[in-house]
Every structure is written in C-alpha cells, then in structure tokens.
BALOBA-1460 file (C-alpha; in Angstrom, 3 decimals):
// residues 312
<rec num="1" residu="m" x="37.376" y="3.751" z="-32.622"/>
<rec num="2" residu="d" x="34.832" y="1.933" z="-34.871"/>
<rec num="3" residu="i" x="35.659" y="-1.328" z="-33.299"/>
<rec num="4" residu="v" x="35.223" y="0.060" z="-29.857"/>
<rec num="5" residu="y" x="31.822" y="1.523" z="-30.916"/>
<rec num="6" residu="r" x="30.659" y="-1.600" z="-32.443"/>
<rec num="7" residu="n" x="31.686" y="-3.486" z="-29.318"/>
<rec num="8" residu="l" x="29.676" y="-1.019" z="-27.145"/>
<rec num="9" residu="s" x="26.705" y="-1.383" z="-29.492"/>
<rec num="10" residu="f" x="26.805" y="-5.045" z="-29.165"/>
<rec num="11" residu="r" x="27.013" y="-4.943" z="-25.492"/>
<rec num="12" residu="n" x="24.056" y="-2.525" z="-25.464"/>
<rec num="13" residu="k" x="21.980" y="-5.000" z="-27.434"/>
<rec num="14" residu="i" x="22.792" y="-7.927" z="-25.200"/>
<rec num="15" residu="y" x="22.057" y="-5.768" z="-22.130"/>
<rec num="16" residu="f" x="18.507" y="-5.028" z="-23.409"/>
<rec num="17" residu="i" x="17.878" y="-8.503" z="-24.517"/>
<rec num="18" residu="l" x="18.719" y="-9.851" z="-20.996"/>
<rec num="19" residu="i" x="16.397" y="-7.076" z="-19.543"/>
<rec num="20" residu="g" x="13.671" y="-8.104" z="-21.987"/>
<rec num="21" residu="i" x="14.047" y="-11.850" z="-20.871"/>
<rec num="22" residu="l" x="13.898" y="-10.933" z="-17.249"/>
<rec num="23" residu="l" x="10.746" y="-8.936" z="-17.646"/>
<rec num="24" residu="i" x="9.127" y="-11.538" z="-19.651"/>
<rec num="25" residu="t" x="10.127" y="-14.186" z="-17.058"/>
<rec num="26" residu="s" x="8.683" y="-11.987" z="-14.270"/>
<rec num="27" residu="i" x="5.218" y="-11.526" z="-16.082"/>
<rec num="28" residu="l" x="5.028" y="-15.292" z="-16.912"/>
<rec num="29" residu="v" x="5.767" y="-16.217" z="-13.213"/>
<rec num="30" residu="t" x="3.192" y="-13.668" z="-11.995"/>
<rec num="31" residu="i" x="0.578" y="-14.909" z="-14.459"/>
<rec num="32" residu="i" x="1.213" y="-18.599" z="-13.474"/>
<rec num="33" residu="y" x="0.920" y="-17.616" z="-9.783"/>
<rec num="34" residu="i" x="-2.243" y="-15.722" z="-10.093"/>
<rec num="35" residu="r" x="-4.007" y="-18.426" z="-12.302"/>
<rec num="36" residu="n" x="-3.060" y="-21.174" z="-10.090"/>
<rec num="37" residu="h" x="-4.338" y="-19.497" z="-6.976"/>
<rec num="38" residu="r" x="-7.665" y="-17.881" z="-8.009"/>
<rec num="39" residu="k" x="-10.817" y="-19.863" z="-7.712"/>
<rec num="40" residu="k" x="-13.466" y="-17.939" z="-9.737"/>
<rec num="41" residu="y" x="-13.746" y="-14.574" z="-11.595"/>
<rec num="42" residu="s" x="-16.510" y="-12.173" z="-12.064"/>
<rec num="43" residu="t" x="-16.544" y="-8.979" z="-13.967"/>
<rec num="44" residu="s" x="-18.844" y="-7.185" z="-11.538"/>
<rec num="45" residu="p" x="-16.995" y="-5.157" z="-8.945"/>
<rec num="46" residu="l" x="-19.225" y="-6.291" z="-6.223"/>
<rec num="47" residu="e" x="-18.937" y="-9.843" z="-7.176"/>
<rec num="48" residu="i" x="-15.293" y="-10.037" z="-7.763"/>
<rec num="49" residu="d" x="-13.887" y="-13.284" z="-6.545"/>
<rec num="50" residu="f" x="-10.205" y="-13.311" z="-7.262"/>
<rec num="51" residu="y" x="-9.115" y="-15.520" z="-4.432"/>
<rec num="52" residu="g" x="-12.290" y="-16.514" z="-2.599"/>
<rec num="53" residu="d" x="-16.058" y="-16.076" z="-2.217"/>
<rec num="54" residu="y" x="-16.903" y="-12.388" z="-1.420"/>
<rec num="55" residu="s" x="-20.643" y="-12.799" z="-1.844"/>
<rec num="56" residu="d" x="-21.015" y="-12.597" z="2.009"/>
<rec num="57" residu="t" x="-22.920" y="-9.393" z="2.803"/>
<rec num="58" residu="h" x="-20.737" y="-8.669" z="5.832"/>
<rec num="59" residu="v" x="-17.627" y="-8.612" z="3.242"/>
<rec num="60" residu="l" x="-19.366" y="-6.248" z="0.911"/>
<rec num="61" residu="t" x="-20.500" y="-3.822" z="3.767"/>
<rec num="62" residu="t" x="-17.062" y="-3.497" z="5.249"/>
<rec num="63" residu="r" x="-16.234" y="0.141" z="4.552"/>
<rec num="64" residu="i" x="-12.760" y="1.369" z="4.095"/>
<rec num="65" residu="c" x="-11.299" y="4.984" z="3.521"/>
<rec num="66" residu="c" x="-7.803" y="5.083" z="1.764"/>
<rec num="67" residu="f" x="-5.138" y="7.785" z="2.003"/>
<rec num="68" residu="i" x="-2.447" y="7.415" z="-0.684"/>
<rec num="69" residu="l" x="0.612" y="9.647" z="-0.020"/>
<rec num="70" residu="t" x="1.958" y="11.257" z="-3.148"/>
<rec num="71" residu="a" x="3.740" y="14.384" z="-4.534"/>
<rec num="72" residu="p" x="3.148" y="16.762" z="-7.612"/>
<rec num="73" residu="k" x="5.976" y="15.239" z="-9.438"/>
<rec num="74" residu="y" x="4.300" y="11.740" z="-9.455"/>
<rec num="75" residu="f" x="0.754" y="13.048" z="-10.193"/>
<rec num="76" residu="l" x="0.941" y="12.117" z="-14.007"/>
<rec num="77" residu="t" x="2.781" y="8.781" z="-13.332"/>
<rec num="78" residu="r" x="2.327" y="6.974" z="-10.073"/>
<rec num="79" residu="a" x="-0.857" y="8.941" z="-8.872"/>
<rec num="80" residu="k" x="-2.590" y="8.439" z="-12.342"/>
<rec num="81" residu="a" x="-1.684" y="4.741" z="-12.336"/>
<rec num="82" residu="i" x="-3.218" y="4.163" z="-8.890"/>
<rec num="83" residu="n" x="-6.297" y="6.443" z="-9.795"/>
<rec num="84" residu="d" x="-6.839" y="4.382" z="-12.956"/>
<rec num="85" residu="t" x="-6.629" y="0.983" z="-11.275"/>
<rec num="86" residu="w" x="-7.242" y="-0.054" z="-7.507"/>
<rec num="87" residu="a" x="-8.080" y="3.458" z="-5.711"/>
<rec num="88" residu="s" x="-11.565" y="3.480" z="-6.753"/>
<rec num="89" residu="r" x="-12.369" y="0.220" z="-5.161"/>
<rec num="90" residu="c" x="-12.022" y="1.917" z="-1.757"/>
<rec num="91" residu="d" x="-15.355" y="3.277" z="-0.494"/>
<rec num="92" residu="r" x="-13.681" y="6.616" z="-0.490"/>
<rec num="93" residu="y" x="-10.025" y="7.528" z="-1.321"/>
<rec num="94" residu="f" x="-7.775" y="10.685" z="-1.150"/>
<rec num="95" residu="f" x="-4.436" y="11.368" z="-2.466"/>
<rec num="96" residu="v" x="-2.357" y="13.226" z="0.096"/>
<rec num="97" residu="s" x="0.137" y="15.821" z="-1.357"/>
<rec num="98" residu="e" x="1.320" y="19.326" z="-1.110"/>
<rec num="99" residu="y" x="-0.197" y="21.475" z="-3.872"/>
<rec num="100" residu="a" x="2.307" y="23.985" z="-5.268"/>
<rec num="101" residu="i" x="0.565" y="25.720" z="-7.925"/>
<rec num="102" residu="d" x="3.374" y="27.872" z="-9.042"/>
<rec num="103" residu="m" x="5.549" y="24.912" z="-9.435"/>
<rec num="104" residu="m" x="3.057" y="22.706" z="-11.292"/>
<rec num="105" residu="t" x="2.609" y="22.212" z="-15.147"/>
<rec num="106" residu="s" x="-0.605" y="22.961" z="-16.645"/>
<rec num="107" residu="e" x="-1.056" y="19.036" z="-17.416"/>
<rec num="108" residu="e" x="-0.422" y="18.384" z="-13.624"/>
<rec num="109" residu="l" x="-2.982" y="21.172" z="-12.678"/>
<rec num="110" residu="n" x="-5.675" y="19.787" z="-14.918"/>
<rec num="111" residu="f" x="-4.986" y="16.214" z="-13.706"/>
<rec num="112" residu="t" x="-5.625" y="17.488" z="-10.086"/>
<rec num="113" residu="q" x="-9.109" y="18.709" z="-11.093"/>
<rec num="114" residu="h" x="-9.966" y="14.936" z="-11.729"/>
<rec num="115" residu="i" x="-8.625" y="13.224" z="-8.518"/>
<rec num="116" residu="p" x="-9.850" y="13.634" z="-5.028"/>
<rec num="117" residu="i" x="-6.835" y="15.358" z="-3.102"/>
<rec num="118" residu="a" x="-7.472" y="15.444" z="0.608"/>
<rec num="119" residu="p" x="-7.931" y="19.077" z="1.644"/>
<rec num="120" residu="l" x="-5.107" y="19.352" z="4.212"/>
<rec num="121" residu="k" x="-3.379" y="22.738" z="4.691"/>
<rec num="122" residu="e" x="0.123" y="23.663" z="5.034"/>
<rec num="123" residu="l" x="1.672" y="20.362" z="4.056"/>
<rec num="124" residu="n" x="5.529" y="20.498" z="3.767"/>
<rec num="125" residu="a" x="6.992" y="19.172" z="0.530"/>
<rec num="126" residu="g" x="9.441" y="16.355" z="0.598"/>
<rec num="127" residu="y" x="10.070" y="12.779" z="1.585"/>
<rec num="128" residu="t" x="11.206" y="13.730" z="5.216"/>
<rec num="129" residu="h" x="7.579" y="15.155" z="5.824"/>
<rec num="130" residu="l" x="5.608" y="11.709" z="5.365"/>
<rec num="131" residu="t" x="4.878" y="11.715" z="9.097"/>
<rec num="132" residu="q" x="3.105" y="14.892" z="8.685"/>
<rec num="133" residu="k" x="1.070" y="13.647" z="5.793"/>
<rec num="134" residu="s" x="0.018" y="10.459" z="7.497"/>
<rec num="135" residu="t" x="-0.791" y="12.293" z="10.928"/>
<rec num="136" residu="l" x="-2.915" y="14.964" z="9.039"/>
<rec num="137" residu="s" x="-4.656" y="12.210" z="7.081"/>
<rec num="138" residu="f" x="-5.751" y="10.300" z="10.286"/>
<rec num="139" residu="i" x="-6.849" y="13.538" z="11.933"/>
<rec num="140" residu="h" x="-8.859" y="14.491" z="8.859"/>
<rec num="141" residu="a" x="-10.450" y="11.034" z="8.831"/>
<rec num="142" residu="y" x="-11.398" y="11.549" z="12.518"/>
<rec num="143" residu="e" x="-13.023" y="14.922" z="11.864"/>
<rec num="144" residu="n" x="-14.863" y="14.106" z="8.874"/>
<rec num="145" residu="y" x="-15.435" y="10.480" z="8.328"/>
<rec num="146" residu="l" x="-15.152" y="8.486" z="11.567"/>
<rec num="147" residu="n" x="-18.780" y="7.341" z="11.535"/>
<rec num="148" residu="d" x="-18.868" y="6.575" z="7.872"/>
<rec num="149" residu="y" x="-16.193" y="4.026" z="7.836"/>
<rec num="150" residu="e" x="-14.839" y="1.220" z="9.965"/>
<rec num="151" residu="w" x="-11.155" y="1.188" z="8.762"/>
<rec num="152" residu="f" x="-8.720" y="3.564" z="7.428"/>
<rec num="153" residu="v" x="-5.784" y="2.713" z="5.201"/>
<rec num="154" residu="k" x="-2.635" y="4.614" z="4.605"/>
<rec num="155" residu="a" x="-0.667" y="3.580" z="1.297"/>
<rec num="156" residu="d" x="2.148" y="4.984" z="-0.778"/>
<rec num="157" residu="d" x="2.012" y="5.714" z="-4.414"/>
<rec num="158" residu="d" x="3.930" y="2.701" z="-5.178"/>
<rec num="159" residu="t" x="1.666" y="0.387" z="-3.273"/>
<rec num="160" residu="y" x="-0.639" y="-1.945" z="-5.108"/>
<rec num="161" residu="l" x="-3.650" y="-3.107" z="-3.071"/>
<rec num="162" residu="v" x="-6.087" y="-5.826" z="-3.776"/>
<rec num="163" residu="v" x="-9.075" y="-3.999" z="-2.113"/>
<rec num="164" residu="e" x="-11.565" y="-7.052" z="-2.200"/>
<rec num="165" residu="n" x="-9.073" y="-9.124" z="-0.336"/>
<rec num="166" residu="l" x="-8.491" y="-6.347" z="2.180"/>
<rec num="167" residu="k" x="-12.082" y="-6.074" z="2.822"/>
<rec num="168" residu="a" x="-12.547" y="-9.803" z="3.269"/>
<rec num="169" residu="f" x="-9.847" y="-9.781" z="5.724"/>
<rec num="170" residu="l" x="-11.065" y="-6.814" z="7.692"/>
<rec num="171" residu="s" x="-14.697" y="-8.158" z="7.680"/>
<rec num="172" residu="e" x="-13.532" y="-10.751" z="10.176"/>
<rec num="173" residu="q" x="-11.952" y="-8.157" z="12.442"/>
<rec num="174" residu="n" x="-13.422" y="-5.806" z="15.034"/>
<rec num="175" residu="a" x="-13.062" y="-2.019" z="14.258"/>
<rec num="176" residu="s" x="-14.056" y="-1.330" z="17.760"/>
<rec num="177" residu="e" x="-10.913" y="-2.706" z="18.945"/>
<rec num="178" residu="p" x="-7.661" y="-0.423" z="19.251"/>
<rec num="179" residu="i" x="-5.883" y="-2.458" z="16.472"/>
<rec num="180" residu="t" x="-3.943" y="-2.057" z="13.197"/>
<rec num="181" residu="f" x="-2.831" y="-4.490" z="10.435"/>
<rec num="182" residu="g" x="-0.149" y="-4.617" z="8.088"/>
<rec num="183" residu="y" x="3.352" y="-6.218" z="7.462"/>
<rec num="184" residu="n" x="4.946" y="-6.389" z="10.814"/>
<rec num="185" residu="f" x="8.520" y="-5.483" z="11.779"/>
<rec num="186" residu="k" x="9.829" y="-6.406" z="15.187"/>
<rec num="187" residu="i" x="12.186" y="-3.567" z="16.019"/>
<rec num="188" residu="l" x="12.255" y="-0.003" z="17.075"/>
<rec num="189" residu="v" x="8.717" y="0.119" z="18.599"/>
<rec num="190" residu="s" x="7.232" y="-1.759" z="21.438"/>
<rec num="191" residu="k" x="5.349" y="-4.763" z="19.878"/>
<rec num="192" residu="g" x="6.768" y="-3.738" z="16.467"/>
<rec num="193" residu="y" x="5.360" y="-1.646" z="13.641"/>
<rec num="194" residu="h" x="4.091" y="-1.973" z="10.156"/>
<rec num="195" residu="s" x="5.861" y="-1.321" z="6.943"/>
<rec num="196" residu="g" x="4.464" y="1.964" z="5.555"/>
<rec num="197" residu="g" x="4.999" y="0.948" z="1.954"/>
<rec num="198" residu="a" x="3.036" y="-2.373" z="2.186"/>
<rec num="199" residu="a" x="0.191" y="-0.131" z="3.475"/>
<rec num="200" residu="y" x="-1.216" y="-0.399" z="6.727"/>
<rec num="201" residu="v" x="-4.825" y="-0.158" z="8.309"/>
<rec num="202" residu="l" x="-6.035" y="1.562" z="11.430"/>
<rec num="203" residu="s" x="-9.432" y="0.620" z="13.077"/>
<rec num="204" residu="r" x="-12.037" y="3.236" z="13.986"/>
<rec num="205" residu="e" x="-11.038" y="2.933" z="17.469"/>
<rec num="206" residu="a" x="-7.278" y="3.273" z="16.690"/>
<rec num="207" residu="v" x="-8.049" y="6.653" z="14.636"/>
<rec num="208" residu="r" x="-9.900" y="7.926" z="17.577"/>
<rec num="209" residu="r" x="-6.970" y="7.355" z="19.997"/>
<rec num="210" residu="f" x="-4.639" y="8.745" z="17.517"/>
<rec num="211" residu="y" x="-6.602" y="11.920" z="17.138"/>
<rec num="212" residu="e" x="-7.022" y="12.395" z="21.108"/>
<rec num="213" residu="a" x="-3.344" y="11.846" z="21.365"/>
<rec num="214" residu="h" x="-2.603" y="14.592" z="19.081"/>
<rec num="215" residu="h" x="-4.912" y="16.915" z="20.844"/>
<rec num="216" residu="n" x="-3.431" y="16.233" z="24.250"/>
<rec num="217" residu="p" x="-0.780" y="19.007" z="25.153"/>
<rec num="218" residu="n" x="1.301" y="16.304" z="27.002"/>
<rec num="219" residu="s" x="1.412" y="14.040" z="24.146"/>
<rec num="220" residu="k" x="4.868" y="12.916" z="22.939"/>
<rec num="221" residu="c" x="3.605" y="11.985" z="19.451"/>
<rec num="222" residu="r" x="5.476" y="13.620" z="16.690"/>
<rec num="223" residu="k" x="3.490" y="15.501" z="14.118"/>
<rec num="224" residu="d" x="6.381" y="15.528" z="11.575"/>
<rec num="225" residu="g" x="9.968" y="14.260" z="10.926"/>
<rec num="226" residu="g" x="11.401" y="10.752" z="11.733"/>
<rec num="227" residu="a" x="10.320" y="7.690" z="9.983"/>
<rec num="228" residu="e" x="6.763" y="7.856" z="9.117"/>
<rec num="229" residu="d" x="5.891" y="4.286" z="9.749"/>
<rec num="230" residu="v" x="7.862" y="4.278" z="12.995"/>
<rec num="231" residu="e" x="6.444" y="7.491" z="14.396"/>
<rec num="232" residu="i" x="2.858" y="6.603" z="13.840"/>
<rec num="233" residu="a" x="3.535" y="3.280" z="15.549"/>
<rec num="234" residu="k" x="5.159" y="4.966" z="18.517"/>
<rec num="235" residu="c" x="2.199" y="7.296" z="18.881"/>
<rec num="236" residu="l" x="-0.331" y="4.410" z="18.642"/>
<rec num="237" residu="r" x="1.455" y="2.255" z="21.206"/>
<rec num="238" residu="r" x="1.390" y="5.120" z="23.813"/>
<rec num="239" residu="e" x="-2.295" y="5.111" z="23.303"/>
<rec num="240" residu="g" x="-2.715" y="1.295" z="23.900"/>
<rec num="241" residu="v" x="-3.112" y="0.563" z="20.163"/>
<rec num="242" residu="y" x="-1.445" y="-2.688" z="19.145"/>
<rec num="243" residu="p" x="-0.546" y="-4.501" z="15.878"/>
<rec num="244" residu="g" x="-2.590" y="-7.363" z="14.795"/>
<rec num="245" residu="k" x="-1.479" y="-10.462" z="12.884"/>
<rec num="246" residu="s" x="-1.938" y="-10.245" z="9.086"/>
<rec num="247" residu="l" x="-1.280" y="-13.873" z="8.018"/>
<rec num="248" residu="d" x="-3.533" y="-16.561" z="6.359"/>
<rec num="249" residu="d" x="-4.435" y="-19.911" z="7.607"/>
<rec num="250" residu="h" x="-1.060" y="-21.394" z="6.405"/>
<rec num="251" residu="n" x="0.798" y="-18.484" z="8.075"/>
<rec num="252" residu="r" x="1.506" y="-16.709" z="4.885"/>
<rec num="253" residu="e" x="1.954" y="-12.976" z="4.714"/>
<rec num="254" residu="l" x="-0.885" y="-10.879" z="3.245"/>
<rec num="255" residu="f" x="0.767" y="-7.515" z="3.349"/>
<rec num="256" residu="h" x="4.208" y="-7.430" z="1.324"/>
<rec num="257" residu="p" x="6.861" y="-4.728" z="1.778"/>
<rec num="258" residu="l" x="8.397" y="-5.682" z="-1.614"/>
<rec num="259" residu="s" x="7.242" y="-6.580" z="-5.121"/>
<rec num="260" residu="f" x="5.736" y="-10.010" z="-5.848"/>
<rec num="261" residu="t" x="8.723" y="-11.130" z="-7.966"/>
<rec num="262" residu="d" x="11.095" y="-10.145" z="-5.096"/>
<rec num="263" residu="h" x="9.257" y="-12.150" z="-2.724"/>
<rec num="264" residu="f" x="8.469" y="-15.080" z="-4.881"/>
<rec num="265" residu="y" x="12.111" y="-15.461" z="-5.970"/>
<rec num="266" residu="g" x="13.470" y="-14.621" z="-2.533"/>
<rec num="267" residu="s" x="15.233" y="-11.565" z="-3.677"/>
<rec num="268" residu="l" x="15.229" y="-10.188" z="-0.033"/>
<rec num="269" residu="p" x="17.442" y="-7.524" z="1.344"/>
<rec num="270" residu="n" x="19.259" y="-8.164" z="4.635"/>
<rec num="271" residu="w" x="17.324" y="-5.505" z="6.570"/>
<rec num="272" residu="l" x="13.999" y="-7.563" z="5.787"/>
<rec num="273" residu="e" x="15.602" y="-10.864" z="6.778"/>
<rec num="274" residu="k" x="16.676" y="-9.172" z="10.037"/>
<rec num="275" residu="n" x="13.724" y="-7.225" z="11.105"/>
<rec num="276" residu="a" x="10.640" y="-9.205" z="9.773"/>
<rec num="277" residu="e" x="8.530" y="-10.531" z="12.684"/>
<rec num="278" residu="n" x="7.647" y="-13.552" z="10.848"/>
<rec num="279" residu="p" x="9.869" y="-16.150" z="9.043"/>
<rec num="280" residu="l" x="10.301" y="-15.299" z="5.478"/>
<rec num="281" residu="k" x="9.041" y="-17.537" z="2.696"/>
<rec num="282" residu="v" x="9.640" y="-17.772" z="-1.046"/>
<rec num="283" residu="y" x="8.133" y="-19.292" z="-4.100"/>
<rec num="284" residu="y" x="4.456" y="-20.484" z="-3.699"/>
<rec num="285" residu="d" x="4.746" y="-19.974" z="0.075"/>
<rec num="286" residu="c" x="5.708" y="-16.254" z="-0.306"/>
<rec num="287" residu="c" x="2.078" y="-14.848" z="-0.364"/>
<rec num="288" residu="g" x="-1.291" y="-15.859" z="0.892"/>
<rec num="289" residu="d" x="-4.081" y="-16.760" z="-1.516"/>
<rec num="290" residu="q" x="-5.919" y="-13.647" z="-0.261"/>
<rec num="291" residu="t" x="-2.808" y="-11.357" z="-0.626"/>
<rec num="292" residu="i" x="-3.651" y="-7.877" z="-0.022"/>
<rec num="293" residu="s" x="-0.746" y="-5.623" z="-1.187"/>
<rec num="294" residu="f" x="2.887" y="-5.391" z="-2.750"/>
<rec num="295" residu="h" x="5.240" y="-2.418" z="-2.625"/>
<rec num="296" residu="y" x="7.668" y="-0.934" z="-5.056"/>
<rec num="297" residu="i" x="5.268" y="-1.259" z="-7.858"/>
<rec num="298" residu="p" x="5.965" y="1.227" z="-10.603"/>
<rec num="299" residu="p" x="3.169" y="2.724" z="-12.838"/>
<rec num="300" residu="e" x="3.345" y="0.060" z="-15.450"/>
<rec num="301" residu="g" x="3.441" y="-2.507" z="-12.787"/>
<rec num="302" residu="q" x="0.203" y="-1.272" z="-11.332"/>
<rec num="303" residu="y" x="-1.605" y="-1.607" z="-14.738"/>
<rec num="304" residu="l" x="-0.020" y="-5.123" z="-15.310"/>
<rec num="305" residu="l" x="-1.243" y="-6.376" z="-11.850"/>
<rec num="306" residu="d" x="-4.561" y="-4.857" z="-12.367"/>
<rec num="307" residu="f" x="-5.029" y="-6.546" z="-15.798"/>
<rec num="308" residu="l" x="-3.779" y="-9.821" z="-14.520"/>
<rec num="309" residu="i" x="-6.165" y="-9.754" z="-11.469"/>
<rec num="310" residu="y" x="-9.276" y="-8.409" z="-13.096"/>
<rec num="311" residu="s" x="-9.145" y="-8.886" z="-16.893"/>
<rec num="312" residu="s" x="-6.917" y="-12.100" z="-17.581"/>
C-alpha cells in the first residue's frame, strides 16, 4: 500500500510540474506576441496605443455601450475580473443577470452594489435563457441609449475585449448602416452569424430594426430559447441587417471564439474548422495586430491579459 501511495504521489507531482510548464509556456508566448506586435505605449486611457495610433479624434469619440451576460454564481469571479479590467473602458457598460436575492450570499449582494446591473425585469435563470438576456439588453439599449451611443456590444463573462482596438475598428464603420460585426460562422443562418463568446457588435440602425421586429406582432423573432447567437442573427436577417467583415488588412481575424493560445498553437476544434467563414490561421497569422477579442478567458486570464497589454 505504501508503494502504491508513493507512486500516486510521484505521478501527482509530475502532473503538476507538467501543468506548470504548460502555463509558463503559454504566458511566455503571449508576452512575446504582444511585445512583438505593439508599437507604442501610453499609460493614459485616452492615449492608449497598444497596437496603433488612437490619437485620432474620430476614434476617441466613437461611443460604445457594452452588455456583459453573466449569472450570480459568477459575480465574485468572472464578473469581478471583467469589472476590474476591460469593462470600464466601454463608454457605458452593464452586467446582464438574473437577481435572486434569496439565493445570493451577503458577499455577492454587497458586490452587486458596486457594479452596474442592467435593470431588466423577469429574467429567467440558466444558460438556456441567453437569448432572452441578449434580446432584453438590445431592447433596453433602444429605449434608453439609442441616441447616446453608435454601437452596442454583447459579450460573455469569459470574453476579453481590447476596447481601444474595438473603437478604432468601429470608427471606420458607419453606424447608420444595418450591420453587425464579430467572428463569422457560415452556417445555420442566411449570410452566417457571429460567435456569441467572441462578442459581437450591433450598429445603432441594427438595434433600431431589432427593436421594431420585437414589437411587430407578426414577427418570428424568438424572445427566448435556442442558441443565443443564432437566434439573434436570425431575427436581424429578417430585418435586413447583415454581418460585416471583421478582418485586418492581412485578412487576419479581429474577433476570436477561442483563447489566444488555442488560436496561436492551432488547438482548434473540429466544429470551428468546419463552420468558420474564413480560412483558419495559426501562429503569428492567427490574430490581427489590432485584435479585439478572445473567448474562454478565466478570471485569472482576464487579469493576465490586462496586465500584459496595459502594464508590461
């Protein structure tokens, strides 16, 4: 029995050592990539120049409103990490979550007093109700902020956004067009749809049409259920809203449905290879110099990316 125990202990040590090596390797690759691709750096939020020159007035005046889908069980982990990092760089942001006071701890309740939660009523709890969260977010945006912002962003609580890059990209687009931007899939919906986890953006005109569709008694737009990113896209297509291209000058993606290391090393699942609209690229071609988003970023990853981009 002692021999078995020692063998298991030894195996556990080897396992943790290998995990540590992989983690350190991922961090080093991220650091090298970021340092090789950034041009300048400024500590001022308004002068941040991670990948390019954002001193242009039009870039700085591009206004975005961000909606971040989450749940009470993630308030102190995922939501807190996003609140501490990139969320405040949006001109306005909201966390979108059900709010069950009787099922929340005192620490969770206290945290909600310090973050902006969208005042949406009767949200259903659970992952199967993401369509409802996104739908009510865009309706809330139309009713309260349509004239204050040109662009409206939907993100998940494991999405990381480089907001300055997003603003720079959107500053070259027309918010009066019925258009959306994100990572494009080529299936299920006419003209494709955007990955929900990589975040996607609706123009002001797209939000207006989305709102009108949901107030049309003959509309076939789902208010809840189904796959959120697919259902939102189906509704938008019926209203003549189309997906734009989100590539840089070298045809590299700006929005990413996986983590940086997965895209860099080519650890790509079959569903991505099959359904992506554009050819997949790896290593230094995986991601544009003005990359906007990554997905599946845990709380510690949010802090790490933010540090590497803004403090290293």
